[in-house]
C-alpha positions, 0 to 999 in steps of 0.5 A: 284648690291649689293645695289639693292639686299639689297633694294629688300631683305628689301622690301620682308622681310617686306611684309606680303606675306613673313610672310604668306609664312613662316607660310604656309611652316612651317605648311606644314613641321610640320603638320604631327607631330600634325595630328595623323600620326600614331595611334599606338604609337610604331612601334612595334604595327604597325609592329606586325599587319603586321606580323600577317596578313602575317602569317594568309595568309600563314597559310591559304595557307598551310592548303589549300595545305595540303587539296589538297594533295600538300605536297611539296608546303605545306611544303614550306609554313610551312617553311615560318611560321618558320620565321614568328612565331618568328617575332610575338613573337619578336614584341609581347614583348618589346624584343631586337631590335637586335633580331628583326633585325636578324629575319627580315634579316633571312626572307629577305634571305629566300624570296631572296632564293625563288626568286632565285629558281624561286618561285616568286609567292609564296613569301609573303612580310610583309606589313611594313609601307612605304615599297614597296611591289615589288617582284623583285630581286633588291628589295629583295636584298635591303631588305637583305642589309637593315636588314644586315646594321641594324644588323651590326651597331646594329641600331633600326628600327625607326617608321614612327610615331609621336614619330620618331626622328627629322632626320627620321621625316624630311626624311619621310616628304620629301620622303612620304608626301611633294612632291618636285612638291608641293614645287616647286609649292609653289616656283612658287607662290613666283616667280610670286609675286616677279618678278611681284611686280614692274609691279603691283606697277608701279615702273617698269617705274622708274627702266627703266629710272635708269642709271643702266644696266638692266642686273644688275637689273634683276640679282639682283632680281634673286640672291635675290629671290634665296637666300631668298627662299633657306634661307626660306626652310633652316630656316623652315627645321631647325625649324622642326628639332629643334621642333621634336628634343625637343620632340623625340630627333635628331636621327642618320644620319647613319640610313638606309632608306628602299628604295634604292637610284639610283646609290648606290649598298648598303644601303643609309642612311638618311644623304646621302638622305638629302644631295642628296635631298638638292643638287637637290632642291637648283639646282631646286630653281636656275633654277626656279629663272632664268626661272622666271626672263626670262619670267618676261621680257615678262609677265605683270601679276601675273597670266600669269607669274605663268601659265608658271611655272605651265605648266612646273610643270604639265609636271613633275607631269604627267611624260610625259618626264619620263625616261621610255618613253622618247627619249634619248635627253629628258634626257638633258631637265630639267623637270624630274629632278624637281621630286626629289623623282623619281630621287632619288628612281626611275630607269633610263636606261641611268644614273647610278648616276643621282643625280649629273648629274641632278643638273648640267643639272638644272644649265646648263638650268639656264645658257641657260635662262641667255644667253637668257636674255642677248640676249633680252637686246641686242635688247631692253633696258627696263625691 
């Protein structure tokens, strides 16, 4: 089997398809770096505009309440301004990052207190970049935890811009711009090309008469495809990290991310996010590898092969089996575990920690398709 894997790897690596796949994936990961992602060169300018916008809205509301003789409500809005106006001053100058963190923490605590007091409708969130404008107790508590973490660890909030360090750039690409569904769609095209190559070239007849177990031939393809594509994504991610590191520095894996990860009660760091994402993604690659190998036994053409995988991804993309509307047994299907961002940042009612469980379920289904292949070879002796 290892000799067959060596042959498959050599054939794939020398192909033009492999080169263009690498080039396309590299461009996908690096596009935002050169596309003018953020017109503002610093987070300070971007966030200042967001604070000024919120402050203007609060001022207008306070003035209107004063005209309407609603003194109590007007006083609360004026109290809100006592948190916002210092933020404008802090972001208007190149002041201390710790001061900005402390001011944001104070405003986050104020919003949480307003929510606890039952004044949810009065809360005014600052529309910071890539920050969900969701007014729930959980999201407001996450804001407090996030800024408390920055204060305690004396960290600077990092901009989602062309000047961000490498680990921030990579995590923001995976969270906000490169959907895992897009990556798996790319993988589906790779799989259709790889598993249908022998049938397209006519060499399948030669493989069928070889005195080698058909099971070993298929599994050599599965492991070759899995290793090649896992390696491809790792290489491209490392290249992106190196390029951005040369431009903006590496950054810190301990930097917190704005969104809260499912299964965590405290702030999640970039390092934790990248580790969790990698685990789910690698399990997804293994699942796609085994699924593609199985359907290759029943398909003859590139198009028919890719339609099967795309049909699976369509189910994922349109959320037909998502946690909020699925029956309990749907949780044990592999579909929604391919939507990695939803699994990491969405809410589930059944699993407290779906990350590890999602990887296990994807691998379990890969084993199911492996058993199906063994059963298939039990009644037929050709690929």
